[in-house]
C-alpha positions in Angstrom: -76.6 -23.9 79.0 -78.6 -21.5 76.8 -77.2 -21.3 73.3 -75.8 -18.1 71.9 -77.3 -17.8 68.4 -74.9 -17.7 65.5 -75.3 -14.4 63.6 -76.2 -14.2 59.9 -73.7 -11.5 59.1 -71.5 -10.8 56.1 -67.7 -10.7 56.0 -67.4 -7.0 56.8 -69.9 -7.1 59.6 -68.0 -10.1 61.1 -65.0 -7.9 61.7 -67.1 -5.1 63.3 -69.4 -7.1 65.4 -67.3 -6.8 68.5 -64.9 -8.8 70.6 -62.6 -9.3 67.6 -59.5 -10.1 69.6 -61.2 -12.9 71.5 -62.8 -14.2 68.4 -59.6 -14.2 66.3 -57.7 -15.9 69.1 -60.4 -18.6 69.4 -60.4 -19.0 65.6 -56.6 -19.5 65.5 -56.6 -22.0 68.3 -59.6 -23.9 66.8 -57.9 -24.2 63.4 -54.6 -25.4 64.9 -56.4 -28.0 67.0 -58.3 -29.1 63.9 -55.1 -29.8 62.1 -53.8 -31.7 65.1 -56.9 -33.8 65.2 -56.6 -34.7 61.5 -53.0 -35.8 62.1 -54.1 -38.0 65.0 -56.6 -39.8 62.9 -54.2 -40.2 60.0 -51.6 -41.7 62.3 -54.1 -44.0 63.9 -54.4 -45.9 60.6 -57.9 -46.8 61.5 -59.8 -44.6 59.0 -59.7 -40.9 58.1 -62.2 -38.1 58.2 -64.4 -38.1 55.1 -62.6 -35.2 53.4 -59.2 -36.6 54.5 -59.9 -39.8 52.7 -59.8 -37.6 49.5 -56.9 -35.5 50.7 -54.8 -38.6 51.5 -55.7 -40.3 48.3 -54.7 -37.2 46.3 -51.4 -36.9 48.3 -50.5 -40.4 47.1 -50.5 -39.3 43.5 -49.1 -35.7 43.8 -45.7 -34.3 44.8 -47.4 -32.6 47.8 -47.7 -33.3 51.5 -51.2 -34.0 52.8 -51.3 -30.5 54.4 -50.4 -29.0 51.1 -53.2 -31.0 49.5 -55.6 -29.7 52.1 -54.7 -26.1 51.3 -54.9 -26.6 47.5 -58.2 -28.4 47.9 -59.6 -25.7 50.1 -59.0 -23.1 47.4 -60.5 -25.3 44.7 -63.6 -25.7 46.9 -63.7 -21.9 47.3 -64.1 -21.6 43.5 -67.3 -23.6 43.8 -68.6 -20.9 46.1 -68.8 -18.5 43.1 -72.0 -19.9 41.5 -73.5 -20.3 45.0 -72.9 -16.6 45.7 -71.1 -17.3 48.9 -68.8 -14.6 50.3 -65.7 -15.8 52.3 -64.8 -14.2 55.6 -61.4 -13.9 57.2 -62.0 -17.1 59.0 -62.6 -18.8 55.7 -59.2 -17.8 54.3 -57.4 -18.7 57.5 -59.2 -22.0 57.6 -58.0 -22.8 54.1 -54.4 -22.2 55.1 -53.8 -22.9 58.8 -55.4 -26.4 59.0 -53.1 -27.8 56.4 -50.0 -26.1 58.0 -51.0 -27.5 61.4 -51.6 -31.0 60.0 -48.2 -31.2 58.4 -46.5 -29.8 61.5 -48.1 -32.4 63.7 -47.4 -35.3 61.3 -43.7 -34.3 61.3 -43.4 -35.0 65.0 -46.0 -37.8 65.4 -45.4 -41.4 64.4 -48.0 -44.1 64.1 -48.0 -46.1 67.4 -47.3 -49.8 67.3 -50.0 -51.1 69.6 -53.7 -51.3 68.6 -54.7 -49.7 71.9 -52.6 -46.6 71.2 -53.9 -46.4 67.6 -57.5 -46.6 69.0 -56.7 -43.8 71.4 -55.3 -41.7 68.6 -58.6 -42.3 66.7 -60.9 -41.4 69.6 -58.7 -38.4 70.5 -58.8 -37.2 66.9 -62.6 -37.3 66.8 -63.0 -35.5 70.2 -60.5 -32.8 69.4 -62.0 -32.3 66.0 -65.4 -31.6 67.6 -63.8 -29.1 70.0 -62.0 -27.4 67.1 -65.0 -27.3 64.9 -67.2 -25.7 67.6 -64.4 -23.2 68.4 -63.9 -21.9 64.9 -67.6 -21.9 64.1 -68.3 -20.1 67.5 -65.8 -17.4 66.6 -68.3 -16.2 64.0 -65.7 -15.1 61.4 -66.9 -17.1 58.4 -67.3 -20.8 57.6 -64.5 -23.0 56.4 -64.4 -23.7 52.6 -66.1 -27.1 52.9 -68.7 -25.9 55.4 -69.5 -23.0 53.2 -69.9 -25.3 50.2 -72.5 -27.3 52.2 -74.4 -24.3 53.5 -74.4 -22.6 50.1 -75.7 -25.7 48.4 -78.4 -25.9 51.1 -79.4 -22.3 50.6 -79.5 -22.5 46.8 -81.4 -25.9 46.5 -83.6 -25.9 49.6 -82.4 -29.4 50.4 -81.8 -30.5 54.0 -78.4 -30.0 55.7 -78.3 -33.7 56.4 -78.9 -34.7 52.8 -76.4 -32.2 51.4 -73.7 -33.1 53.9 -74.2 -36.8 53.4 -74.1 -36.4 49.6 -70.9 -34.4 49.7 -69.2 -36.8 52.1 -70.2 -39.9 50.1 -68.8 -38.3 47.0 -65.4 -37.3 48.5 -65.0 -40.6 50.4 -65.7 -42.6 47.2 -63.2 -40.5 45.2 -60.6 -40.7 48.0 -61.0 -44.4 48.5 -60.5 -45.0 44.8 -57.3 -43.0 45.0 -56.0 -45.0 47.9 -57.4 -43.1 50.9 -58.1 -45.1 54.1 -61.7 -45.8 55.0 -62.2 -47.6 58.3 -63.7 -47.5 61.8 -62.4 -44.0 62.3 -64.3 -42.8 59.2 -67.6 -44.2 60.5 -67.0 -43.0 64.1 -66.4 -39.5 62.8 -69.4 -39.5 60.6 -71.7 -40.6 63.4 -70.2 -38.6 66.3 -69.0 -35.3 64.9 -72.4 -33.7 64.5 -73.9 -34.4 68.0 -70.5 -33.6 69.7 -70.2 -30.3 67.9 -73.8 -29.3 68.6 -73.3 -30.1 72.3 -70.1 -28.0 72.5 -71.1 -25.0 70.4 -73.1 -23.2 73.0 -70.1 -23.2 75.3 -67.8 -21.6 72.8 -70.0 -19.3 70.6 -68.8 -15.7 71.2 -71.7 -13.3 71.3 -71.6 -10.4 68.8 -73.3 -7.1 68.8 -77.1 -7.0 68.8 -77.3 -5.6 65.2 -76.2 -9.0 64.0 -79.4 -10.8 62.9 -79.7 -14.3 64.4 -80.2 -17.2 62.0 -83.5 -18.8 61.9 
């Protein structure tokens, strides 16, 4: 399938680039599924997503749920956008709030299974659903999530590769989270290895084309 290029457009242009209803709907579904995928990996007990290692570790030491920690951390990360001169879009703000809400809602009704087979299924389903969700919210073209924007802003300001910047950020948050009691395991490794290729494969199918005046990224 031929890929639809992501558009390099600012927050205002994102809202006027066409097909807003479709894009908002896709964004909301993607963010909700993202929260569900996080809860699945947490309940698997086999290792959390890199940023969730930090979220979980912080939740152990704060009077907050993990979803509330996700929301609070998102807004702290947005403060780091300021020196990078990043501008948040509507999708950025919704990302900061809805994923945490969806995570807490799913954890409230989902218990950790007893069998290792079921826990493994939770882990794999979490990774797969997260790839679908990530592609969906990126493909909606309404602004990156706080953590994605931190990565892309750092890449733009430093000229370093995406791979190096992403790896550096994730090593830092995993190390901090593990120190605080976050769970690092097979799921963490599987996510780190699989999420990039899976998202890249899915993105052409869910990227919503915007008006031609949007300039494609190089």
